[in-house]
DSSP file (Angstrom, degrees, kcal/mol; ACC not computed):
  #  RESIDUE AA STRUCTURE BP1 BP2  ACC     N-H-->O    O-->H-N    N-H-->O    O-->H-N    TCO  KAPPA ALPHA  PHI   PSI    X-CA   Y-CA   Z-CA
    1    1 A M              0   0    0      0, 0.0    23,-2.6     0, 0.0     2,-0.5   0.000 360.0 360.0 360.0 157.0    8.0   -2.1   10.7
    2    2 A R  E     -A   23   0A   0     21,-0.2    79,-3.3    19,-0.0     2,-0.4  -0.858 360.0-172.5-106.3 131.6    4.5   -1.6    9.3
    3    3 A I  E     -A   22   0A   0     19,-2.7    19,-2.8    -2,-0.5     2,-0.3  -0.986  16.9-140.0-123.3 129.6    2.8    1.8    9.3
    4    4 A A  E     -Ab  21  83A   0     78,-2.6    80,-3.2    -2,-0.4     2,-0.4  -0.694  21.5-154.1 -85.1 142.4   -0.9    2.4    8.3
    5    5 A V  E     - b   0  84A   0     15,-2.4     2,-0.4    -2,-0.3    80,-0.2  -0.971  14.0-172.7-125.6 131.8   -1.4    5.6    6.3
    6    6 A D  E     - b   0  85A   0     78,-2.8    80,-2.6    -2,-0.4     2,-0.5  -0.980   5.5-164.9-116.8 133.8   -4.5    7.7    5.9
    7    7 A I  E     - b   0  86A   0     -2,-0.4     2,-0.7    78,-0.2    80,-0.2  -0.980   5.7-159.7-119.8 119.3   -4.6   10.6    3.4
    8    8 A A        +     0   0    0     78,-2.5     2,-0.3    -2,-0.5    77,-0.0  -0.330  56.6  78.1-101.8  51.5   -7.5   12.9    4.1
    9    9 A F  S >  S-     0   0    0     -2,-0.7     3,-1.8    78,-0.1     4,-0.2  -0.986  84.8-102.1-153.4 165.1   -8.0   14.7    0.8
   10   10 A S  G >  S+     0   0    0     -2,-0.3     3,-1.6     1,-0.3     4,-0.2   0.746 107.6  68.1 -62.8 -30.3   -9.6   14.1   -2.6
   11   11 A F  G >  S+     0   0    0      1,-0.3     3,-2.3     2,-0.2     4,-0.3   0.595  74.0  89.8 -70.5  -5.4   -6.4   13.4   -4.6
   12   12 A K  G X  S+     0   0    0     -3,-1.8     3,-1.4     1,-0.3    -1,-0.3   0.782  77.7  66.0 -58.4 -23.6   -5.9   10.1   -2.6
   13   13 A H  G <  S+     0   0    0     -3,-1.6    -1,-0.3     1,-0.3    -2,-0.2   0.685  92.9  60.0 -71.6 -16.4   -8.0    8.5   -5.4
   14   14 A A  G <  S+     0   0    0     -3,-2.3     2,-0.3    -4,-0.2    -1,-0.3   0.510  94.1  87.4 -84.4  -5.2   -5.2    9.3   -7.8
   15   15 A L  S <  S-     0   0    0     -3,-1.4    26,-0.1    -4,-0.3    -3,-0.0  -0.661  89.0-106.3 -96.2 149.3   -2.9    7.1   -5.8
   16   16 A D    >   -     0   0    0     -2,-0.3     3,-2.1     1,-0.1     4,-0.1  -0.502  36.7-116.1 -63.7 139.6   -2.3    3.4   -6.1
   17   17 A P  G >  S+     0   0    0      0, 0.0     3,-1.7     0, 0.0    -1,-0.1   0.639 105.4  84.7 -58.0 -12.5   -4.0    1.8   -3.1
   18   18 A S  G >   +     0   0    0      1,-0.3     3,-1.6     2,-0.1    -2,-0.0   0.684  68.7  80.8 -64.1 -15.2   -0.6    0.6   -1.9
   19   19 A Y  G <  S+     0   0    0     -3,-2.1    -1,-0.3     1,-0.3    22,-0.0   0.747  74.1  77.6 -61.5 -20.2   -0.2    4.0   -0.2
   20   20 A R  G <  S+     0   0    0     -3,-1.7   -15,-2.4    -4,-0.1     2,-0.4   0.633  99.3  37.3 -69.3 -13.2   -2.3    2.7    2.7
   21   21 A E  E <   -A    4   0A   0     -3,-1.6     2,-0.4   -17,-0.2   -17,-0.2  -0.981  66.0-169.3-143.4 129.8    0.6    0.7    4.2
   22   22 A L  E     -A    3   0A   0    -19,-2.8   -19,-2.7    -2,-0.4     2,-0.6  -0.904  12.7-151.1-114.8 144.8    4.3    1.5    4.4
   23   23 A H  E     +A    2   0A   0     -2,-0.4   -21,-0.2   -21,-0.2    -2,-0.0  -0.966  30.4 168.4-113.4 113.9    7.1   -0.9    5.4
   24   24 A L        -     0   0    0    -23,-2.6     3,-0.1    -2,-0.6     9,-0.0  -0.848  37.1 -99.5-124.9 157.0    9.8    1.2    7.0
   25   25 A P    >   -     0   0    0      0, 0.0     3,-1.7     0, 0.0    -1,-0.0  -0.400  54.3 -84.0 -72.2 154.3   13.0    0.3    9.0
   26   26 A P  T 3  S+     0   0    0      0, 0.0    53,-0.1     0, 0.0    51,-0.0  -0.282 117.9  31.4 -55.0 141.8   12.9    0.6   12.8
   27   27 A G  T 3  S+     0   0    0     51,-0.5    52,-0.1     1,-0.3     0, 0.0   0.445  84.0 151.8  87.3   0.7   13.6    4.1   13.9
   28   28 A A    <   -     0   0    0     -3,-1.7    50,-3.1    50,-0.1    -1,-0.3  -0.291  32.9-142.5 -64.5 150.7   12.0    5.7   10.8
   29   29 A T  B  >  -E   77   0B   0     48,-0.3     4,-2.1     1,-0.1    48,-0.2  -0.547  27.9-100.1-107.5 173.1   10.4    9.1   11.3
   30   30 A V  H  > S+     0   0    0     46,-1.8     4,-2.6    44,-0.3     5,-0.2   0.903 125.6  54.7 -58.2 -41.3    7.4   10.9   10.0
   31   31 A R  H  > S+     0   0    0     43,-2.6     4,-2.7     1,-0.2    -1,-0.2   0.902 105.7  51.9 -60.5 -40.9    9.6   12.6    7.4
   32   32 A D  H  > S+     0   0    0     42,-0.3     4,-2.2     2,-0.2    -1,-0.2   0.905 110.3  48.8 -61.3 -41.1   10.9    9.2    6.3
   33   33 A A  H  X S+     0   0    0     -4,-2.1     4,-2.3     2,-0.2    -2,-0.2   0.917 111.8  48.1 -65.4 -43.6    7.4    8.0    5.8
   34   34 A I  H  X S+     0   0    0     -4,-2.6     4,-2.6     1,-0.2    -2,-0.2   0.907 111.5  50.5 -64.3 -41.4    6.4   11.1    3.8
   35   35 A D  H  X S+     0   0    0     -4,-2.7     4,-2.2     2,-0.2    -1,-0.2   0.898 109.3  51.5 -62.7 -39.6    9.6   10.7    1.7
   36   36 A A  H  X S+     0   0    0     -4,-2.2     4,-1.2     2,-0.2    -2,-0.2   0.914 111.4  47.0 -63.4 -42.7    8.7    7.1    1.0
   37   37 A L  H  X S+     0   0    0     -4,-2.3     4,-2.0     1,-0.2     3,-0.3   0.919 112.3  50.2 -63.3 -43.2    5.2    8.1   -0.1
   38   38 A A  H  < S+     0   0    0     -4,-2.6     7,-0.3     1,-0.2    -2,-0.2   0.848 108.7  52.0 -65.5 -34.2    6.6   10.9   -2.3
   39   39 A S  H  < S+     0   0    0     -4,-2.2    -1,-0.2     1,-0.2    -2,-0.2   0.783 118.3  36.4 -74.4 -24.9    9.0    8.6   -4.0
   40   40 A C  H  < S+     0   0    0     -4,-1.2     2,-0.5    -3,-0.3    -2,-0.2   0.669 117.9  48.0 -98.5 -20.4    6.3    6.0   -4.9
   41   41 A H     X  -     0   0    0     -4,-2.0     4,-2.2    -5,-0.2     3,-0.5  -0.885  56.8-170.2-133.0 101.0    3.4    8.3   -5.7
   42   42 A E  H  > S+     0   0    0     -2,-0.5     4,-2.8     1,-0.2     5,-0.2   0.866  89.4  56.8 -58.3 -39.9    3.9   11.2   -8.0
   43   43 A A  H  > S+     0   0    0      2,-0.2     4,-1.3     1,-0.2    -1,-0.2   0.878 108.4  48.1 -61.3 -37.3    0.5   12.7   -7.2
   44   44 A F  H  > S+     0   0    0     -3,-0.5     4,-2.6    -7,-0.2     5,-0.5   0.954 112.3  48.4 -65.2 -50.3    1.4   12.8   -3.5
   45   45 A R  H  X S+     0   0    0     -4,-2.2     4,-1.9    -7,-0.3    -2,-0.2   0.908 110.0  52.3 -57.1 -44.8    4.7   14.4   -4.2
   46   46 A E  H  < S+     0   0    0     -4,-2.8    -1,-0.2     1,-0.2    -2,-0.2   0.818 118.6  34.9 -63.8 -31.6    3.2   17.1   -6.5
   47   47 A R  H  < S+     0   0    0     -4,-1.3    -1,-0.2    -3,-0.4    -2,-0.2   0.758 126.1  33.8 -96.3 -26.9    0.6   18.2   -3.9
   48   48 A V  H  < S+     0   0    0     -4,-2.6     8,-3.2    -5,-0.2     2,-0.3   0.759 108.3  62.9-103.0 -28.8    2.4   17.8   -0.6
   49   49 A M  B  < S-F   55   0C   0     -4,-1.9     6,-0.2    -5,-0.5     2,-0.1  -0.702  70.4-135.7-101.7 149.5    6.0   18.7   -1.4
   50   50 A D    >   -     0   0    0      4,-3.0     3,-1.9    -2,-0.3    -2,-0.1  -0.353  43.4 -89.1 -87.7-179.2    7.5   22.0   -2.6
   51   51 A R  T 3  S+     0   0    0      1,-0.3    -1,-0.1     2,-0.1    -2,-0.0   0.722 127.6  56.8 -68.3 -17.7   10.0   22.1   -5.4
   52   52 A D  T 3  S-     0   0    0      2,-0.1    -1,-0.3     3,-0.0     3,-0.1   0.419 121.4-105.2 -89.3   1.5   12.9   21.8   -2.9
   53   53 A G  S <  S+     0   0    0     -3,-1.9     2,-0.3     1,-0.3    -2,-0.1   0.594  77.2 134.0  87.2  10.7   11.4   18.5   -1.5
   54   54 A N        -     0   0    0      1,-0.1    -4,-3.0     0, 0.0     2,-0.3  -0.663  64.7-104.4 -91.9 150.1   10.1   20.0    1.7
   55   55 A V  B     -F   49   0C   0     -2,-0.3    -6,-0.2    -6,-0.2     2,-0.1  -0.576  42.4-109.8 -70.3 129.1    6.6   19.3    3.0
   56   56 A Q    >   -     0   0    0     -8,-3.2     3,-1.9    -2,-0.3    -1,-0.1  -0.402  27.1-126.2 -60.7 135.7    4.4   22.3    2.4
   57   57 A R  T 3  S+     0   0    0      1,-0.3    -1,-0.1    -2,-0.1    -2,-0.1   0.650 101.3  67.0 -66.7 -16.7    3.8   23.9    5.7
   58   58 A H  T 3  S+     0   0    0    -10,-0.1     2,-0.3     2,-0.1    -1,-0.3   0.571  83.8  88.7 -83.4  -5.6    0.0   23.9    5.5
   59   59 A F    <   -     0   0    0     -3,-1.9     2,-0.4   -11,-0.2    27,-0.0  -0.678  67.1-150.0 -87.8 147.8   -0.2   20.1    5.5
   60   60 A H  E     -C   87   0A   0     27,-3.1    27,-3.2    -2,-0.3     2,-0.4  -0.902   4.4-153.7-118.7 145.8   -0.5   18.4    8.9
   61   61 A A  E     -C   86   0A   0     -2,-0.4     7,-2.5    25,-0.2     8,-0.4  -0.968  11.2-171.6-118.7 135.7    0.8   15.0   10.0
   62   62 A W  E     -CD  85  67A   0     23,-2.6    23,-3.0    -2,-0.4     2,-0.5  -0.972   9.9-158.0-124.9 138.8   -0.8   13.1   12.8
   63   63 A V  E >  S-CD  84  66A   0      3,-2.6     3,-1.4    -2,-0.4    21,-0.2  -0.976  81.8 -18.9-118.3 119.5    0.4    9.9   14.4
   64   64 A N  T 3  S-     0   0    0     19,-2.9    -1,-0.1    -2,-0.5    20,-0.1   0.867 131.3 -48.7  52.6  40.3   -2.2    7.9   16.2
   65   65 A G  T 3  S+     0   0    0     18,-0.4     2,-0.5     1,-0.2    -1,-0.3   0.528 115.3 113.4  83.9   6.2   -4.5   10.9   16.4
   66   66 A R  E <  S-D   63   0A   0     -3,-1.4    -3,-2.6     2,-0.0     2,-0.3  -0.951  70.3-120.9-117.9 127.7   -1.9   13.3   17.7
   67   67 A N  E >   -D   62   0A   0     -2,-0.5     3,-1.8    -5,-0.2    -5,-0.2  -0.462  17.0-143.3 -64.2 124.1   -0.5   16.2   15.7
   68   68 A V  G > >S+     0   0    0     -7,-2.5     5,-2.8     1,-0.3     3,-1.8   0.665  93.0  77.7 -68.3 -14.7    3.2   15.8   15.4
   69   69 A R  G 3 5S+     0   0    0     -8,-0.4    -1,-0.3     1,-0.3    -7,-0.1   0.743  93.8  51.7 -64.5 -19.9    3.8   19.5   15.7
   70   70 A F  G < 5S+     0   0    0     -3,-1.8    -1,-0.3     3,-0.1    -2,-0.2   0.321 119.0  36.7 -97.1   6.8    3.2   19.0   19.4
   71   71 A A  T < 5S-     0   0    0     -3,-1.8     3,-0.1    -4,-0.1    -3,-0.1   0.144 133.7 -44.3-118.7-120.8    5.8   16.2   19.5
   72   72 A D  T > 5S-     0   0    0      1,-0.4     3,-2.0    -2,-0.1    -3,-0.2   0.042  74.0-137.2-106.2  25.2    9.0   16.3   17.4
   73   73 A D  G > <S-     0   0    0     -5,-2.8     3,-1.8     1,-0.3    -1,-0.4  -0.261  77.1  -9.8  53.4-134.7    7.3   17.4   14.2
   74   74 A L  G 3  S+     0   0    0      1,-0.3   -43,-2.6   -44,-0.1   -42,-0.3   0.648 134.1  65.8 -71.0 -12.1    8.6   15.5   11.2
   75   75 A A  G <  S+     0   0    0     -3,-2.0    -1,-0.3   -45,-0.2    -2,-0.2   0.398  71.1 129.2 -86.1   2.7   11.4   14.0   13.3
   76   76 A T    <   -     0   0    0     -3,-1.8   -46,-1.8    -4,-0.1     2,-0.3  -0.402  61.6-126.4 -59.6 127.0    8.8   12.1   15.3
   77   77 A V  B     -E   29   0B   0    -48,-0.2   -48,-0.3    -2,-0.1     2,-0.2  -0.602  21.0-139.5 -81.2 135.0    9.9    8.5   15.4
   78   78 A L        -     0   0    0    -50,-3.1   -51,-0.5    -2,-0.3     2,-0.3  -0.613   9.8-150.0 -92.9 153.1    7.3    6.0   14.3
   79   79 A D    >   -     0   0    0     -2,-0.2     3,-2.3   -53,-0.1   -50,-0.0  -0.867  37.3 -80.4-118.2 155.5    6.6    2.6   15.9
   80   80 A D  T 3  S+     0   0    0     -2,-0.3   -77,-0.2     1,-0.3    -1,-0.0  -0.286 118.2  20.9 -53.2 131.7    5.4   -0.6   14.4
   81   81 A G  T 3  S+     0   0    0    -79,-3.3    -1,-0.3     1,-0.3   -78,-0.2   0.397  88.4 144.6  88.6  -2.8    1.6   -0.5   14.0
   82   82 A D    <   -     0   0    0     -3,-2.3   -78,-2.6   -80,-0.3     2,-0.5  -0.235  45.8-133.1 -64.0 158.3    1.3    3.3   14.1
   83   83 A R  E     -b    4   0A   0    -80,-0.2   -19,-2.9   -78,-0.0     2,-0.5  -0.975  17.1-161.9-115.9 118.3   -1.2    5.1   12.0
   84   84 A L  E     -bC   5  63A   0    -80,-3.2   -78,-2.8    -2,-0.5     2,-0.5  -0.880   5.4-167.8-101.0 125.2    0.0    8.2   10.1
   85   85 A S  E     -bC   6  62A   0    -23,-3.0   -23,-2.6    -2,-0.5     2,-0.6  -0.957   8.6-158.1-114.9 130.8   -2.6   10.6    8.8
   86   86 A I  E     -bC   7  61A   0    -80,-2.6   -78,-2.5    -2,-0.5   -25,-0.2  -0.946  19.7-173.2-107.4 121.2   -1.7   13.3    6.3
   87   87 A V  E     - C   0  60A   0    -27,-3.2   -27,-3.1    -2,-0.6   -78,-0.1  -0.940  16.9-135.7-124.6 133.8   -4.3   16.1    6.6
   88   88 A P        -     0   0    0      0, 0.0   -29,-0.1     0, 0.0   -40,-0.0  -0.286  45.7 -75.5 -76.6 169.8   -4.8   19.2    4.4
   89   89 A P        -     0   0    0      0, 0.0     2,-0.4     0, 0.0   -30,-0.1  -0.354  46.1-145.0 -64.1 147.2   -5.5   22.6    5.9
   90   90 A A        -     0   0    0     -3,-0.1     2,-0.3    -2,-0.0    -3,-0.0  -0.938  18.7-178.0-115.1 137.9   -9.0   23.2    7.2
   91   91 A G        +     0   0    0     -2,-0.4     2,-0.3     2,-0.0     0, 0.0  -0.844  11.2 145.4-128.3 167.2  -10.7   26.5    6.9
   92   92 A G              0   0    0     -2,-0.3    -2,-0.0     1,-0.1     0, 0.0  -0.977 360.0 360.0-178.1-174.9  -14.0   27.8    8.0
   93   93 A G              0   0    0     -2,-0.3    -1,-0.1     0, 0.0    -2,-0.0   0.373 360.0 360.0-177.2 360.0  -15.7   30.8    9.2
């Protein structure tokens, strides 16, 4: 299945443009998509993953505009044509 990917932070320019589309097997999860991105793009892995291979908790993943923390978090199953957005923490005051 095909998944569109948006990365909403400045280091996306250090990635090969191929990050914008993933081809994953049916039943793949958000975690599978993140692992696929990390395996293909070192800059992504260095900034999003910790040394144990876990997603740093301050990053957020959204599927079709919905934060996966309100679904099954990284175990959220993706469907063909979904849009996965990886978003850094936002601050303000």
